[in-house]
LOROLO-945398 format. One line per field, with one value per residue (C-alpha): residue in one letter; residue number from 0; x, y, z. Coordinates in nm, 4 decimals, padded with zeros to 6 digits. Layout:
aa <- A|...
i <- NUM|...
east <- X|...
north <- Y|...
up <- Z|...
***
This chain:
aa <- M|V|A|L|R|M|T|R|R|F|L|I|S|G|L|A|T|A|V|M|M|P|V|S|T|S|A|S|E|I|A|V|P|T|H|L|P|L|E|R|Q|D|Y|A|L|A|R|H|R|F|Q|T|H|L|L|R|K|G|P|S|P|E|K|S|M|P|L|G|T|P|P|G|A|R|R|V|T|Y|A|G|G|P|D|G|S|I|A|L|V|A|W|L|S|E|Y|Q|P|S|S|T|P|K|P|A|V|L|F|L|H|G|G|N|A|T|G|D|G|H|W|L|L|M|K|A|Y|W|D|A|G|F|V|V|L|L|P|S|F|R|G|E|N|E|Q|S|G|N|Y|S|G|F|Y|D|E|T|A|D|A|L|A|A|A|L|Y|L|E|N|L|P|G|V|D|L|N|R|L|F|I|A|G|H|S|N|G|G|T|L|A|L|L|A|A|M|T|K|K|F|R|A|A|A|P|I|S|A|G|V|N|S|W|R|Y|F|H|R|Y|A|D|E|M|P|F|D|G|A|D|P|N|E|F|I|M|R|S|S|V|C|F|G|P|S|L|K|C|P|T|L|L|L|R|G|T|E|E|R|P|F|D|A|D|H|E|L|L|M|E|R|V|Q|A|A|R|T|Q|I|D|K|M|L|L|P|G|D|H|N|G|V|V|P|G|A|I|G|E|S|I|R|F|F|N|Q|F|A
i <- 0|1|2|3|4|5|6|7|8|9|10|11|12|13|14|15|16|17|18|19|20|21|22|23|24|25|26|27|28|29|30|31|32|33|34|35|36|37|38|39|40|41|42|43|44|45|46|47|48|49|50|51|52|53|54|55|56|57|58|59|60|61|62|63|64|65|66|67|68|69|70|71|72|73|74|75|76|77|78|79|80|81|82|83|84|85|86|87|88|89|90|91|92|93|94|95|96|97|98|99|100|101|102|103|104|105|106|107|108|109|110|111|112|113|114|115|116|117|118|119|120|121|122|123|124|125|126|127|128|129|130|131|132|133|134|135|136|137|138|139|140|141|142|143|144|145|146|147|148|149|150|151|152|153|154|155|156|157|158|159|160|161|162|163|164|165|166|167|168|169|170|171|172|173|174|175|176|177|178|179|180|181|182|183|184|185|186|187|188|189|190|191|192|193|194|195|196|197|198|199|200|201|202|203|204|205|206|207|208|209|210|211|212|213|214|215|216|217|218|219|220|221|222|223|224|225|226|227|228|229|230|231|232|233|234|235|236|237|238|239|240|241|242|243|244|245|246|247|248|249|250|251|252|253|254|255|256|257|258|259|260|261|262|263|264|265|266|267|268|269|270|271|272|273|274|275|276|277|278|279|280|281|282|283|284|285|286|287|288|289|290|291|292|293|294|295|296|297|298|299|300|301
east <- 00.0012|00.1315|00.1723|-00.0732|00.1002|-00.1315|-00.2930|-00.4369|-00.7905|-01.0328|-01.4190|-01.6704|-02.0224|-02.2854|-02.6544|-02.9810|-03.3495|-03.6555|-03.7355|-03.5678|-03.3483|-03.2412|-02.8791|-02.6945|-02.5010|-02.1914|-02.0014|-01.9069|-02.2392|-02.3951|-02.7126|-02.7407|-03.0472|-03.2858|-03.4580|-03.2653|-03.3765|-03.4849|-03.3576|-03.5847|-03.3786|-03.0600|-02.7428|-02.5398|-02.8288|-02.8293|-02.4428|-02.4523|-02.7311|-02.5466|-02.2475|-02.1144|-02.0477|-01.6975|-01.6763|-01.3303|-01.0781|-00.7436|-00.5595|-00.6675|-00.6928|-00.4164|-00.0814|00.1450|00.4256|00.4701|00.4449|00.6852|00.6995|00.6604|00.7828|00.5785|00.3605|00.4083|00.3655|00.1145|-00.0967|-00.4305|-00.6634|-00.8869|-01.1995|-01.5485|-01.3274|-00.9867|-00.8198|-00.5867|-00.3554|-00.3088|-00.0872|-00.1932|-00.0007|-00.0599|00.0544|00.3408|00.1536|00.1541|-00.1111|-00.1930|-00.4790|-00.6574|-00.7845|-00.7151|-00.9950|-00.9053|-00.9564|-00.9841|-00.8886|-00.9933|-00.7414|-00.8362|-00.7685|-00.7295|-00.3478|-00.2092|00.1273|00.3184|00.1691|-00.1563|-00.0107|00.1481|-00.1814|-00.2465|-00.0080|-00.2990|-00.4711|-00.1896|-00.1148|-00.4514|-00.4062|-00.5839|-00.4443|-00.4746|-00.4888|-00.4628|-00.5409|-00.4779|-00.7149|-00.7212|-00.5495|-00.3576|-00.0169|00.0769|-00.0824|-00.3256|-00.7318|-00.9364|-01.0580|-01.4176|-01.5191|-01.5762|-01.7525|-01.5468|-01.3441|-01.5923|-01.5239|-01.1753|-01.2480|-01.4718|-01.1634|-00.9355|-01.1856|-01.1975|-00.8310|-00.7721|-01.0759|-00.8819|-00.5476|-00.4735|-00.5281|-00.8203|-01.0892|-01.3816|-01.6865|-01.4539|-01.3801|-01.4380|-01.4266|-01.3336|-01.1791|-01.1304|-01.2716|-01.3190|-01.1996|-01.5017|-01.7295|-01.6015|-01.6351|-02.0169|-02.0873|-01.9006|-02.0927|-02.3912|-02.2273|-02.1096|-02.1456|-01.8737|-01.8836|-01.9201|-01.7953|-01.6483|-01.6344|-01.4532|-01.6013|-01.7571|-01.9455|-02.2845|-02.4237|-02.2154|-02.3827|-02.2455|-01.8950|-01.9186|-02.0313|-01.7667|-01.4868|-01.6491|-01.3611|-01.2999|-01.6208|-01.5513|-01.8992|-02.1961|-02.3617|-02.6873|-02.7901|-02.8923|-02.8535|-02.4758|-02.4876|-02.7428|-02.5032|-02.2149|-02.4849|-02.4911|-02.8018|-03.0093|-02.9454|-02.9777|-03.1737|-02.9146|-02.6584|-02.5599|-02.3692|-02.3498|-02.2012|-02.0411|-01.9937|-01.7453|-01.6518|-01.4420|-01.5678|-01.4168|-01.5232|-01.8722|-02.1162|-02.3043|-02.5251|-02.8865|-02.7783|-02.6303|-02.9423|-03.1451|-02.8986|-02.9137|-03.3127|-03.3135|-03.0846|-03.2635|-03.5985|-03.4427|-03.3740|-02.9930|-02.7967|-02.6359|-02.4748|-02.2611|-01.9774|-01.8274|-01.4492|-01.1887|-00.9896|-01.0421|-01.0875|-00.7242|-00.6551|-00.9509|-00.8368|-00.5983|-00.8963|-01.1344|-00.9328|-00.9228|-01.2632|-01.3131|-01.1077|-01.3438|-01.6236|-01.4809|-01.3907|-01.7819|-01.8016|-01.5407
north <- 00.0144|00.3407|00.5666|00.8833|01.2027|01.3167|01.6275|01.7794|01.5969|01.4528|01.4901|01.2745|01.2644|01.2148|01.1394|01.3278|01.2875|01.5114|01.8559|02.1881|02.3488|02.7472|02.7894|02.9840|03.2661|03.1906|03.0071|02.8064|02.7140|02.5917|02.4133|02.1009|02.0428|01.7603|01.8098|01.8632|02.0266|01.9248|02.1486|02.1406|02.3844|02.2250|02.2854|02.4525|02.6798|02.7305|02.8489|03.0550|03.2419|03.2408|03.4211|03.3226|03.6031|03.5064|03.7005|03.6000|03.5911|03.3987|03.0754|02.7020|02.6167|02.3926|02.4608|02.3395|02.3713|02.4943|02.1958|02.0385|01.7689|01.4187|01.0969|01.0165|01.3660|01.6526|01.9844|02.2018|02.5226|02.5249|02.8618|02.8195|02.9687|03.0380|03.3351|03.1935|03.4702|03.2107|03.0037|02.6639|02.3831|02.0714|01.7418|01.5094|01.1660|01.1343|00.9818|00.9947|01.0933|00.8380|00.7260|00.5594|00.8211|00.7673|00.7500|01.0298|01.0627|01.3817|01.2947|01.5713|01.5026|01.5167|01.7422|02.1628|02.0665|01.8343|01.6680|01.3667|01.1218|01.2318|01.1603|00.8328|00.6846|00.7863|00.5115|00.2810|00.4703|00.5154|00.1494|00.0796|00.3152|00.6270|00.9942|01.1255|01.4862|01.5993|01.9435|02.1548|02.4343|02.8006|02.9096|02.5855|02.5115|02.8962|02.9606|03.2917|03.2590|03.2614|02.9367|02.9104|02.6048|02.3551|02.6293|02.8190|02.5193|02.3394|02.6058|02.4907|02.1264|02.2118|02.4285|02.1331|01.9296|02.1687|02.1382|01.7964|01.7340|01.9795|01.7609|01.5886|01.2262|01.2427|01.0216|01.2862|00.9980|00.8717|01.1473|01.0525|01.2304|01.0886|01.2089|01.1267|01.2877|01.6328|01.5927|01.3344|01.6010|01.8338|01.5327|01.4999|01.8699|01.8758|01.5588|01.8037|02.0730|01.9230|01.5447|01.3099|00.9508|00.8395|00.9320|00.8026|00.9732|00.8026|00.9033|01.2094|01.4574|01.5281|01.7908|02.0772|02.1599|01.8471|01.9731|02.2938|02.1783|01.9977|02.2398|02.5542|02.7584|02.6596|02.8531|03.1281|03.2354|03.3748|03.0941|03.2910|03.2192|02.8937|02.9421|02.8914|02.5593|02.4318|02.5415|02.3282|02.0132|01.7947|01.5859|01.8881|01.8540|01.4583|01.5444|01.7224|01.4477|01.4136|01.0836|00.6974|00.7425|00.4667|00.6064|00.4114|00.4095|00.1844|-00.0512|00.0668|00.4740|00.5937|00.3669|00.5218|00.7105|00.8861|01.1881|00.9668|00.7153|01.0351|01.1415|00.7918|00.8187|01.1875|01.0782|00.7308|00.9052|01.1297|00.7813|00.8357|00.5375|00.5363|00.2679|00.2482|00.0330|-00.0691|-00.1595|-00.2670|-00.0142|00.3308|00.6946|00.6758|00.3085|00.2599|00.4974|00.2344|-00.0094|00.2175|00.3424|-00.0210|-00.0442|00.3075|00.1696|-00.1406|00.0759|00.3196|00.0498|-00.0741|00.2452|00.1519
up <- -00.0157|-00.1094|00.2070|00.1720|00.3240|00.6075|00.5446|00.8543|00.8725|00.6338|00.6247|00.8122|00.7372|01.0515|01.0644|00.9438|01.0708|01.0429|01.1013|00.9737|01.2634|01.2360|01.1269|01.3547|01.2513|01.4873|01.3261|01.6642|01.7025|01.3628|01.3905|01.1649|00.9655|01.0374|00.7558|00.4013|00.1700|-00.2075|-00.5043|-00.8074|-00.9856|-01.1707|-00.9798|-01.2800|-01.3418|-00.9485|-00.9842|-01.2144|-01.0198|-00.7359|-00.5448|-00.2104|00.0414|00.1943|00.5327|00.5842|00.2947|00.3083|00.2065|00.2782|00.6421|00.5927|00.5913|00.3416|00.1210|-00.2463|-00.4861|-00.6835|-00.9191|-00.8267|-00.9867|-01.2664|-01.3092|-01.5398|-01.3608|-01.5646|-01.5241|-01.5424|-01.5300|-01.2111|-01.0921|-01.3691|-01.4706|-01.5228|-01.3192|-01.0562|-01.2213|-01.0312|-01.0614|-01.1236|-01.1661|-01.5273|-01.6121|-01.8952|-02.1492|-02.5401|-02.7406|-02.9944|-03.2897|-03.0313|-02.7675|-02.4024|-02.1130|-01.8608|-01.4817|-01.3126|-00.9477|-00.6944|-00.3504|00.0291|00.2399|00.2059|00.0734|-00.1661|-00.1854|-00.3377|-00.1492|-00.3087|-00.6830|-00.5527|-00.5291|-00.9154|-01.0486|-01.0250|-01.3547|-01.5375|-01.4940|-01.6171|-01.9387|-01.8194|-01.8527|-01.5022|-01.3831|-01.0242|-00.9730|-00.6678|-00.5731|-00.4873|-00.1570|-00.1298|-00.1026|-00.1075|-00.4066|-00.5068|-00.4095|-00.1271|00.0065|00.0305|00.1592|-00.1487|-00.3430|-00.5776|-00.5377|-00.7375|-00.9809|-00.9887|-01.0423|-01.3322|-01.4808|-01.4440|-01.6253|-01.8786|-01.9538|-01.9276|-02.2155|-02.4171|-02.4357|-02.7357|-02.7142|-02.4746|-02.5184|-02.4597|-02.4105|-02.1312|-01.9442|-01.5536|-01.1944|-00.8724|-00.5468|-00.1754|00.1189|00.0370|-00.3185|-00.2701|-00.1826|-00.4707|-00.7165|-00.6563|-00.6582|-01.0037|-01.1372|-01.0875|-01.2494|-01.5702|-01.7377|-01.6819|-01.8521|-01.4342|-01.1005|-00.8247|-00.4934|-00.2105|00.1435|00.0054|00.2519|00.1157|00.3713|00.4450|00.7374|00.9085|00.7908|00.8972|01.2480|01.2866|01.2008|01.2528|01.2364|00.8711|00.7438|00.5466|00.4538|00.5857|00.8119|00.8695|00.5131|00.4529|00.0986|00.1457|00.2680|00.0252|-00.2772|-00.0896|-00.0242|-00.3102|-00.0997|-00.2057|-00.5677|-00.6217|-00.9405|-01.0715|-01.0938|-01.4390|-01.4576|-01.3339|-00.9559|-00.7244|-00.3576|-00.1828|00.1611|00.4258|00.6621|00.9133|00.8406|00.9570|00.7623|00.4712|00.6356|00.6269|00.4425|00.1924|00.1975|00.1231|-00.1894|-00.3552|-00.3246|-00.4558|-00.7657|-00.8433|-00.8470|-01.1329|-01.3183|-01.2736|-01.1929|-00.8360|-00.5991|-00.2964|-00.1645|00.1489|00.1186|00.3683|00.5626|00.7181|00.5941|00.4430|00.4171|00.2035|-00.0906|-00.2728|-00.2642|-00.4056|-00.6923|-00.7744|-00.7937|-00.9615|-01.2514|-01.2551|-01.2051|-01.5046|-01.7249|-01.7733|-01.9783|-02.2350
***
């Protein structure tokens, strides 16, 4: 098993029950709703109409070093954000374009910073014949941009997808997305905005109230506005999921909970394929096996 460089922490979701509770305006007293609203508006359109209000602007809450270039990667720069105004580093697997287009995976890292350990886990993808792009996000690893807690980072993920699909030799009909922990959360939100061929979020969070209740010190936006939480919660936009999706999780993690079950119900009601799978391991240890399972899932769409 490849050792993953530990970031400060990863996202863990909890349980939801039945009646909406008020959202506190205090970051230290964020109330977790027991009834999660269902948004009928498509998430891509909702993003177009919504602008997050950051009360605190600054870098990612995770301290990290500037990015180098790990073995097996090519360091590239993509134009992050919806307006392309932030130059962000990504790592791309070495490959040779050929007459036969290659499948590609956009993998979104866990935590709030990245490092060589995340990249080492990508070897399974390129060994399986995929082109792999692992982007960093705004405010991470001493880069420009303000951390927004999943919202503007989703715009960065979509910008990275645009970079990947415009590379020579990439099969546009086999563009996949995966991610772990915070990256799994972003992968779900991105897959509700753009149509990928399939998605495989690992240990993803679906309820942002629960995340910021646990990590209140990270919340940079206006907690008095429930829309800020809704726009960061994929469970609220189940009908917007635009591709077949496999939710992966470790047996030693908190199991798939009511929030995940509600997401699946809402996605299935819209007749989009979604399934879940538990694999041996804890929150970090599950990643290598989950990547292998994502490869098997993606290969169904050859």
